[in-house]
PABA-839846 format. One record per residue (C-alpha): z, y, x; residue in one letter; residue number from 1. Coordinates in steps of 0.25 Angstrom, whole numbers. Example, Ala and Ser with C-alpha at 12.3 -4.5 7.8 and 13.67 -1.06 7.14 Angstrom:
<nodes>
<node><w>31</w><v>-18</v><u>49</u><selum>A</selum><kolse>1</kolse></node>
<node><w>29</w><v>-4</v><u>55</u><selum>S</selum><kolse>2</kolse></node>
</nodes>
This chain:
<nodes>
<node><w>2</w><v>-69</v><u>103</u><selum>M</selum><kolse>1</kolse></node>
<node><w>-11</w><v>-69</v><u>95</u><selum>R</selum><kolse>2</kolse></node>
<node><w>-12</w><v>-57</v><u>85</u><selum>P</selum><kolse>3</kolse></node>
<node><w>-10</w><v>-61</v><u>70</u><selum>V</selum><kolse>4</kolse></node>
<node><w>-23</w><v>-60</v><u>62</u><selum>R</selum><kolse>5</kolse></node>
<node><w>-23</w><v>-52</v><u>50</u><selum>A</selum><kolse>6</kolse></node>
<node><w>-25</w><v>-59</v><u>37</u><selum>P</selum><kolse>7</kolse></node>
<node><w>-40</w><v>-60</v><u>32</u><selum>E</selum><kolse>8</kolse></node>
<node><w>-38</w><v>-50</v><u>20</u><selum>F</selum><kolse>9</kolse></node>
<node><w>-32</w><v>-40</v><u>29</u><selum>L</selum><kolse>10</kolse></node>
<node><w>-44</w><v>-41</v><u>39</u><selum>Q</selum><kolse>11</kolse></node>
<node><w>-54</w><v>-39</v><u>27</u><selum>S</selum><kolse>12</kolse></node>
<node><w>-46</w><v>-28</v><u>21</u><selum>T</selum><kolse>13</kolse></node>
<node><w>-45</w><v>-20</v><u>34</u><selum>Q</selum><kolse>14</kolse></node>
<node><w>-60</w><v>-22</v><u>37</u><selum>A</selum><kolse>15</kolse></node>
<node><w>-64</w><v>-18</v><u>23</u><selum>S</selum><kolse>16</kolse></node>
<node><w>-56</w><v>-5</v><u>23</u><selum>Y</selum><kolse>17</kolse></node>
<node><w>-61</w><v>-2</v><u>37</u><selum>D</selum><kolse>18</kolse></node>
<node><w>-75</w><v>-3</v><u>32</u><selum>A</selum><kolse>19</kolse></node>
<node><w>-73</w><v>6</v><u>20</u><selum>I</selum><kolse>20</kolse></node>
<node><w>-62</w><v>15</v><u>26</u><selum>A</selum><kolse>21</kolse></node>
<node><w>-70</w><v>28</v><u>26</u><selum>E</selum><kolse>22</kolse></node>
<node><w>-77</w><v>27</v><u>13</u><selum>A</selum><kolse>23</kolse></node>
<node><w>-64</w><v>22</v><u>6</u><selum>Y</selum><kolse>24</kolse></node>
<node><w>-56</w><v>34</v><u>12</u><selum>T</selum><kolse>25</kolse></node>
<node><w>-67</w><v>44</v><u>7</u><selum>A</selum><kolse>26</kolse></node>
<node><w>-66</w><v>38</v><u>-7</u><selum>E</selum><kolse>27</kolse></node>
<node><w>-51</w><v>37</v><u>-7</u><selum>H</selum><kolse>28</kolse></node>
<node><w>-45</w><v>49</v><u>1</u><selum>P</selum><kolse>29</kolse></node>
<node><w>-33</w><v>50</v><u>-9</u><selum>D</selum><kolse>30</kolse></node>
<node><w>-34</w><v>40</v><u>-21</u><selum>S</selum><kolse>31</kolse></node>
<node><w>-20</w><v>45</v><u>-26</u><selum>L</selum><kolse>32</kolse></node>
<node><w>-26</w><v>59</v><u>-29</u><selum>A</selum><kolse>33</kolse></node>
<node><w>-30</w><v>56</v><u>-43</u><selum>G</selum><kolse>34</kolse></node>
<node><w>-20</w><v>45</v><u>-46</u><selum>R</selum><kolse>35</kolse></node>
<node><w>-7</w><v>52</v><u>-51</u><selum>P</selum><kolse>36</kolse></node>
<node><w>0</w><v>38</v><u>-55</u><selum>L</selum><kolse>37</kolse></node>
<node><w>-1</w><v>33</v><u>-40</u><selum>E</selum><kolse>38</kolse></node>
<node><w>4</w><v>46</v><u>-35</u><selum>R</selum><kolse>39</kolse></node>
<node><w>16</w><v>46</v><u>-44</u><selum>A</selum><kolse>40</kolse></node>
<node><w>19</w><v>32</v><u>-40</u><selum>L</selum><kolse>41</kolse></node>
<node><w>18</w><v>36</v><u>-25</u><selum>L</selum><kolse>42</kolse></node>
<node><w>28</w><v>47</v><u>-28</u><selum>T</selum><kolse>43</kolse></node>
<node><w>38</w><v>37</v><u>-34</u><selum>A</selum><kolse>44</kolse></node>
<node><w>36</w><v>29</v><u>-21</u><selum>F</selum><kolse>45</kolse></node>
<node><w>39</w><v>41</v><u>-13</u><selum>V</selum><kolse>46</kolse></node>
<node><w>52</w><v>43</v><u>-20</u><selum>E</selum><kolse>47</kolse></node>
<node><w>56</w><v>29</v><u>-18</u><selum>L</selum><kolse>48</kolse></node>
<node><w>52</w><v>29</v><u>-4</u><selum>A</selum><kolse>49</kolse></node>
<node><w>60</w><v>41</v><u>-1</u><selum>R</selum><kolse>50</kolse></node>
<node><w>74</w><v>34</v><u>-4</u><selum>V</selum><kolse>51</kolse></node>
<node><w>71</w><v>21</v><u>4</u><selum>S</selum><kolse>52</kolse></node>
<node><w>77</w><v>26</v><u>16</u><selum>G</selum><kolse>53</kolse></node>
<node><w>91</w><v>30</v><u>19</u><selum>G</selum><kolse>54</kolse></node>
<node><w>96</w><v>45</v><u>18</u><selum>P</selum><kolse>55</kolse></node>
<node><w>88</w><v>54</v><u>27</u><selum>G</selum><kolse>56</kolse></node>
<node><w>78</w><v>43</v><u>30</u><selum>Q</selum><kolse>57</kolse></node>
<node><w>64</w><v>41</v><u>25</u><selum>Q</selum><kolse>58</kolse></node>
<node><w>57</w><v>28</v><u>29</u><selum>P</selum><kolse>59</kolse></node>
<node><w>42</w><v>27</v><u>30</u><selum>P</selum><kolse>60</kolse></node>
<node><w>33</w><v>22</v><u>20</u><selum>V</selum><kolse>61</kolse></node>
<node><w>20</w><v>14</v><u>21</u><selum>A</selum><kolse>62</kolse></node>
<node><w>7</w><v>16</v><u>14</u><selum>D</selum><kolse>63</kolse></node>
<node><w>1</w><v>2</v><u>15</u><selum>V</selum><kolse>64</kolse></node>
<node><w>-14</w><v>1</v><u>14</u><selum>G</selum><kolse>65</kolse></node>
<node><w>-14</w><v>16</v><u>16</u><selum>S</selum><kolse>66</kolse></node>
<node><w>-30</w><v>17</v><u>17</u><selum>G</selum><kolse>67</kolse></node>
<node><w>-34</w><v>32</v><u>18</u><selum>P</selum><kolse>68</kolse></node>
<node><w>-19</w><v>36</v><u>18</u><selum>G</selum><kolse>69</kolse></node>
<node><w>-18</w><v>45</v><u>6</u><selum>Y</selum><kolse>70</kolse></node>
<node><w>-6</w><v>37</v><u>0</u><selum>V</selum><kolse>71</kolse></node>
<node><w>1</w><v>38</v><u>14</u><selum>T</selum><kolse>72</kolse></node>
<node><w>-2</w><v>53</v><u>14</u><selum>A</selum><kolse>73</kolse></node>
<node><w>4</w><v>55</v><u>0</u><selum>R</selum><kolse>74</kolse></node>
<node><w>16</w><v>48</v><u>4</u><selum>L</selum><kolse>75</kolse></node>
<node><w>17</w><v>57</v><u>17</u><selum>Y</selum><kolse>76</kolse></node>
<node><w>15</w><v>69</v><u>8</u><selum>E</selum><kolse>77</kolse></node>
<node><w>27</w><v>64</v><u>-1</u><selum>A</selum><kolse>78</kolse></node>
<node><w>36</w><v>65</v><u>12</u><selum>G</selum><kolse>79</kolse></node>
<node><w>37</w><v>50</v><u>16</u><selum>L</selum><kolse>80</kolse></node>
<node><w>35</w><v>45</v><u>30</u><selum>P</selum><kolse>81</kolse></node>
<node><w>23</w><v>36</v><u>28</u><selum>V</selum><kolse>82</kolse></node>
<node><w>12</w><v>28</v><u>35</u><selum>F</selum><kolse>83</kolse></node>
<node><w>0</w><v>21</v><u>31</u><selum>G</selum><kolse>84</kolse></node>
<node><w>-4</w><v>6</v><u>34</u><selum>V</selum><kolse>85</kolse></node>
<node><w>-18</w><v>1</v><u>31</u><selum>D</selum><kolse>86</kolse></node>
<node><w>-26</w><v>-12</v><u>35</u><selum>A</selum><kolse>87</kolse></node>
<node><w>-38</w><v>-4</v><u>39</u><selum>S</selum><kolse>88</kolse></node>
<node><w>-39</w><v>3</v><u>52</u><selum>P</selum><kolse>89</kolse></node>
<node><w>-50</w><v>12</v><u>47</u><selum>R</selum><kolse>90</kolse></node>
<node><w>-42</w><v>16</v><u>35</u><selum>M</selum><kolse>91</kolse></node>
<node><w>-30</w><v>19</v><u>44</u><selum>V</selum><kolse>92</kolse></node>
<node><w>-39</w><v>28</v><u>53</u><selum>A</selum><kolse>93</kolse></node>
<node><w>-44</w><v>36</v><u>41</u><selum>L</selum><kolse>94</kolse></node>
<node><w>-30</w><v>38</v><u>36</u><selum>A</selum><kolse>95</kolse></node>
<node><w>-25</w><v>43</v><u>49</u><selum>R</selum><kolse>96</kolse></node>
<node><w>-37</w><v>53</v><u>49</u><selum>R</selum><kolse>97</kolse></node>
<node><w>-34</w><v>58</v><u>35</u><selum>A</selum><kolse>98</kolse></node>
<node><w>-19</w><v>58</v><u>37</u><selum>H</selum><kolse>99</kolse></node>
<node><w>-16</w><v>61</v><u>52</u><selum>P</selum><kolse>100</kolse></node>
<node><w>-1</w><v>64</v><u>49</u><selum>E</selum><kolse>101</kolse></node>
<node><w>1</w><v>50</v><u>44</u><selum>L</selum><kolse>102</kolse></node>
<node><w>3</w><v>36</v><u>50</u><selum>R</selum><kolse>103</kolse></node>
<node><w>-7</w><v>25</v><u>47</u><selum>F</selum><kolse>104</kolse></node>
<node><w>-8</w><v>11</v><u>53</u><selum>H</selum><kolse>105</kolse></node>
<node><w>-16</w><v>-2</v><u>51</u><selum>V</selum><kolse>106</kolse></node>
<node><w>-8</w><v>-13</v><u>45</u><selum>G</selum><kolse>107</kolse></node>
<node><w>-6</w><v>-23</v><u>35</u><selum>S</selum><kolse>108</kolse></node>
<node><w>4</w><v>-23</v><u>23</u><selum>M</selum><kolse>109</kolse></node>
<node><w>6</w><v>-38</v><u>25</u><selum>T</selum><kolse>110</kolse></node>
<node><w>11</w><v>-36</v><u>39</u><selum>A</selum><kolse>111</kolse></node>
<node><w>17</w><v>-22</v><u>41</u><selum>L</selum><kolse>112</kolse></node>
<node><w>20</w><v>-18</v><u>55</u><selum>D</selum><kolse>113</kolse></node>
<node><w>34</w><v>-12</v><u>51</u><selum>L</selum><kolse>114</kolse></node>
<node><w>49</w><v>-16</v><u>53</u><selum>P</selum><kolse>115</kolse></node>
<node><w>57</w><v>-21</v><u>42</u><selum>D</selum><kolse>116</kolse></node>
<node><w>63</w><v>-11</v><u>32</u><selum>E</selum><kolse>117</kolse></node>
<node><w>56</w><v>1</v><u>37</u><selum>T</selum><kolse>118</kolse></node>
<node><w>48</w><v>7</v><u>26</u><selum>L</selum><kolse>119</kolse></node>
<node><w>53</w><v>16</v><u>14</u><selum>G</selum><kolse>120</kolse></node>
<node><w>41</w><v>12</v><u>6</u><selum>G</selum><kolse>121</kolse></node>
<node><w>27</w><v>6</v><u>5</u><selum>I</selum><kolse>122</kolse></node>
<node><w>15</w><v>11</v><u>-3</u><selum>V</selum><kolse>123</kolse></node>
<node><w>3</w><v>1</v><u>-5</u><selum>A</selum><kolse>124</kolse></node>
<node><w>-7</w><v>7</v><u>-14</u><selum>L</selum><kolse>125</kolse></node>
<node><w>-20</w><v>-2</v><u>-16</u><selum>Y</selum><kolse>126</kolse></node>
<node><w>-17</w><v>-10</v><u>-3</u><selum>S</selum><kolse>127</kolse></node>
<node><w>-11</w><v>-23</v><u>-8</u><selum>I</selum><kolse>128</kolse></node>
<node><w>-24</w><v>-25</v><u>-16</u><selum>I</selum><kolse>129</kolse></node>
<node><w>-31</w><v>-30</v><u>-3</u><selum>H</selum><kolse>130</kolse></node>
<node><w>-19</w><v>-40</v><u>0</u><selum>V</selum><kolse>131</kolse></node>
<node><w>-22</w><v>-55</v><u>-5</u><selum>P</selum><kolse>132</kolse></node>
<node><w>-11</w><v>-61</v><u>-14</u><selum>D</selum><kolse>133</kolse></node>
<node><w>-6</w><v>-71</v><u>-3</u><selum>D</selum><kolse>134</kolse></node>
<node><w>-4</w><v>-59</v><u>6</u><selum>H</selum><kolse>135</kolse></node>
<node><w>3</w><v>-49</v><u>-4</u><selum>L</selum><kolse>136</kolse></node>
<node><w>17</w><v>-56</v><u>-2</u><selum>P</selum><kolse>137</kolse></node>
<node><w>16</w><v>-53</v><u>13</u><selum>A</selum><kolse>138</kolse></node>
<node><w>13</w><v>-39</v><u>10</u><selum>A</selum><kolse>139</kolse></node>
<node><w>24</w><v>-36</v><u>1</u><selum>F</selum><kolse>140</kolse></node>
<node><w>34</w><v>-44</v><u>10</u><selum>A</selum><kolse>141</kolse></node>
<node><w>30</w><v>-34</v><u>21</u><selum>E</selum><kolse>142</kolse></node>
<node><w>33</w><v>-22</v><u>12</u><selum>F</selum><kolse>143</kolse></node>
<node><w>47</w><v>-28</v><u>9</u><selum>R</selum><kolse>144</kolse></node>
<node><w>49</w><v>-30</v><u>23</u><selum>R</selum><kolse>145</kolse></node>
<node><w>46</w><v>-16</v><u>28</u><selum>V</selum><kolse>146</kolse></node>
<node><w>52</w><v>-9</v><u>16</u><selum>L</selum><kolse>147</kolse></node>
<node><w>66</w><v>-3</v><u>17</u><selum>L</selum><kolse>148</kolse></node>
<node><w>75</w><v>-8</v><u>5</u><selum>P</selum><kolse>149</kolse></node>
<node><w>72</w><v>0</v><u>-7</u><selum>G</selum><kolse>150</kolse></node>
<node><w>59</w><v>5</v><u>-2</u><selum>A</selum><kolse>151</kolse></node>
<node><w>47</w><v>6</v><u>-12</u><selum>P</selum><kolse>152</kolse></node>
<node><w>33</w><v>0</v><u>-12</u><selum>V</selum><kolse>153</kolse></node>
<node><w>22</w><v>6</v><u>-20</u><selum>L</selum><kolse>154</kolse></node>
<node><w>10</w><v>-3</v><u>-23</u><selum>L</selum><kolse>155</kolse></node>
<node><w>-3</w><v>0</v><u>-30</u><selum>G</selum><kolse>156</kolse></node>
<node><w>-14</w><v>-10</v><u>-33</u><selum>F</selum><kolse>157</kolse></node>
<node><w>-26</w><v>-13</v><u>-42</u><selum>Q</selum><kolse>158</kolse></node>
<node><w>-21</w><v>-22</v><u>-54</u><selum>S</selum><kolse>159</kolse></node>
<node><w>-26</w><v>-30</v><u>-66</u><selum>G</selum><kolse>160</kolse></node>
<node><w>-22</w><v>-40</v><u>-77</u><selum>D</selum><kolse>161</kolse></node>
<node><w>-22</w><v>-51</v><u>-66</u><selum>E</selum><kolse>162</kolse></node>
<node><w>-23</w><v>-52</v><u>-51</u><selum>D</selum><kolse>163</kolse></node>
<node><w>-37</w><v>-52</v><u>-45</u><selum>G</selum><kolse>164</kolse></node>
<node><w>-45</w><v>-51</v><u>-32</u><selum>H</selum><kolse>165</kolse></node>
<node><w>-59</w><v>-46</v><u>-27</u><selum>R</selum><kolse>166</kolse></node>
<node><w>-66</w><v>-44</v><u>-14</u><selum>R</selum><kolse>167</kolse></node>
<node><w>-74</w><v>-31</v><u>-12</u><selum>L</selum><kolse>168</kolse></node>
<node><w>-86</w><v>-34</v><u>-2</u><selum>T</selum><kolse>169</kolse></node>
<node><w>-92</w><v>-20</v><u>-2</u><selum>E</selum><kolse>170</kolse></node>
<node><w>-86</w><v>-5</v><u>-3</u><selum>R</selum><kolse>171</kolse></node>
<node><w>-92</w><v>8</v><u>1</u><selum>Y</selum><kolse>172</kolse></node>
<node><w>-104</w><v>1</v><u>6</u><selum>G</selum><kolse>173</kolse></node>
<node><w>-96</w><v>-7</v><u>16</u><selum>R</selum><kolse>174</kolse></node>
<node><w>-95</w><v>-23</v><u>16</u><selum>E</selum><kolse>175</kolse></node>
<node><w>-80</w><v>-26</v><u>15</u><selum>I</selum><kolse>176</kolse></node>
<node><w>-71</w><v>-38</v><u>11</u><selum>A</selum><kolse>177</kolse></node>
<node><w>-60</w><v>-32</v><u>3</u><selum>L</selum><kolse>178</kolse></node>
<node><w>-51</w><v>-40</v><u>-6</u><selum>D</selum><kolse>179</kolse></node>
<node><w>-44</w><v>-33</v><u>-18</u><selum>Y</selum><kolse>180</kolse></node>
<node><w>-33</w><v>-40</v><u>-26</u><selum>Y</selum><kolse>181</kolse></node>
<node><w>-28</w><v>-34</v><u>-39</u><selum>W</selum><kolse>182</kolse></node>
<node><w>-15</w><v>-39</v><u>-44</u><selum>R</selum><kolse>183</kolse></node>
<node><w>-6</w><v>-37</v><u>-57</u><selum>T</selum><kolse>184</kolse></node>
<node><w>7</w><v>-29</v><u>-55</u><selum>P</selum><kolse>185</kolse></node>
<node><w>15</w><v>-42</v><u>-58</u><selum>D</selum><kolse>186</kolse></node>
<node><w>8</w><v>-49</v><u>-47</u><selum>T</selum><kolse>187</kolse></node>
<node><w>11</w><v>-38</v><u>-36</u><selum>V</selum><kolse>188</kolse></node>
<node><w>25</w><v>-36</v><u>-42</u><selum>A</selum><kolse>189</kolse></node>
<node><w>28</w><v>-51</v><u>-40</u><selum>A</selum><kolse>190</kolse></node>
<node><w>23</w><v>-50</v><u>-25</u><selum>H</selum><kolse>191</kolse></node>
<node><w>32</w><v>-38</v><u>-23</u><selum>L</selum><kolse>192</kolse></node>
<node><w>44</w><v>-46</v><u>-29</u><selum>A</selum><kolse>193</kolse></node>
<node><w>41</w><v>-58</v><u>-21</u><selum>E</selum><kolse>194</kolse></node>
<node><w>42</w><v>-49</v><u>-8</u><selum>A</selum><kolse>195</kolse></node>
<node><w>55</w><v>-44</v><u>-12</u><selum>G</selum><kolse>196</kolse></node>
<node><w>50</w><v>-30</v><u>-18</u><selum>L</selum><kolse>197</kolse></node>
<node><w>56</w><v>-25</v><u>-31</u><selum>E</selum><kolse>198</kolse></node>
<node><w>46</w><v>-19</v><u>-41</u><selum>L</selum><kolse>199</kolse></node>
<node><w>50</w><v>-5</v><u>-45</u><selum>H</selum><kolse>200</kolse></node>
<node><w>39</w><v>0</v><u>-54</u><selum>A</selum><kolse>201</kolse></node>
<node><w>25</w><v>-4</v><u>-58</u><selum>R</selum><kolse>202</kolse></node>
<node><w>13</w><v>4</v><u>-63</u><selum>V</selum><kolse>203</kolse></node>
<node><w>-1</w><v>0</v><u>-68</u><selum>L</selum><kolse>204</kolse></node>
<node><w>-11</w><v>11</v><u>-71</u><selum>R</selum><kolse>205</kolse></node>
<node><w>-25</w><v>8</v><u>-77</u><selum>E</selum><kolse>206</kolse></node>
<node><w>-38</w><v>9</v><u>-69</u><selum>P</selum><kolse>207</kolse></node>
<node><w>-42</w><v>24</v><u>-66</u><selum>G</selum><kolse>208</kolse></node>
<node><w>-56</w><v>29</v><u>-64</u><selum>P</selum><kolse>209</kolse></node>
<node><w>-64</w><v>19</v><u>-55</u><selum>G</selum><kolse>210</kolse></node>
<node><w>-53</w><v>9</v><u>-55</u><selum>E</selum><kolse>211</kolse></node>
<node><w>-55</w><v>-5</v><u>-62</u><selum>K</selum><kolse>212</kolse></node>
<node><w>-41</w><v>-11</v><u>-61</u><selum>L</selum><kolse>213</kolse></node>
<node><w>-27</w><v>-5</v><u>-65</u><selum>P</selum><kolse>214</kolse></node>
<node><w>-18</w><v>0</v><u>-53</u><selum>R</selum><kolse>215</kolse></node>
<node><w>-4</w><v>-6</v><u>-52</u><selum>A</selum><kolse>216</kolse></node>
<node><w>7</w><v>1</v><u>-44</u><selum>F</selum><kolse>217</kolse></node>
<node><w>20</w><v>-6</v><u>-41</u><selum>L</selum><kolse>218</kolse></node>
<node><w>32</w><v>1</v><u>-35</u><selum>L</selum><kolse>219</kolse></node>
<node><w>42</w><v>-9</v><u>-28</u><selum>A</selum><kolse>220</kolse></node>
<node><w>54</w><v>-8</v><u>-18</u><selum>R</selum><kolse>221</kolse></node>
<node><w>61</w><v>-16</v><u>-8</u><selum>R</selum><kolse>222</kolse></node>
<node><w>74</w><v>-20</v><u>-14</u><selum>P</selum><kolse>223</kolse></node>
<node><w>86</w><v>-14</v><u>-7</u><selum>G</selum><kolse>224</kolse></node>
<node><w>95</w><v>-2</v><u>-9</u><selum>P</selum><kolse>225</kolse></node>
<node><w>89</w><v>12</v><u>-8</u><selum>V</selum><kolse>226</kolse></node>
<node><w>96</w><v>21</v><u>2</u><selum>P</selum><kolse>227</kolse></node>
<node><w>103</w><v>33</v><u>-5</u><selum>R</selum><kolse>228</kolse></node>
<node><w>103</w><v>47</v><u>0</u><selum>E</selum><kolse>229</kolse></node>
<node><w>116</w><v>51</v><u>6</u><selum>G</selum><kolse>230</kolse></node>
</nodes>
């Protein structure tokens, strides 16, 4: 059987982050350190994920687009069994070096190598921004497939008054081909609903220092009963 070729956008995203991995990690060792709103949303996600398993059980959660691994580490520190997934092998290597106690592996959110209904939650902060519009439904369908009933999803992404796209061809002095897609919360919420994920909350904050676009956060869940503690 011939191996399935990765989509072009995934190949360019992987190559671009491989090229800038060291510089990016040095600049963003923990971008949540100065962002209390993001940390509060992550805390809300943790509480929702804790009740997604049955009594005495805690299913794992995935940090999709884990990059340097600082979000994965915060979820671990909060007491969740967690692993990171990233398209860039170099990013995965750096995350493993920085957080040797945690699991990180190379993968794509459009084709997660996981059985159905195994995850207690998914976090994807600033990773769907590299997924083209025609591939986003597949990513959210994968999220629904691998989530347990009632399990949460937390998304973070650059937003604006309308959807847009640009390609970055240079960063940190390296030649890259990295596409960025910014979308309104309504656009992303519609994709979530189409995939069968229920919106729980939405938050929009204004651009901070060094940021040009607002940041949107959507908290959703796979429909289904949440197990109660016995």
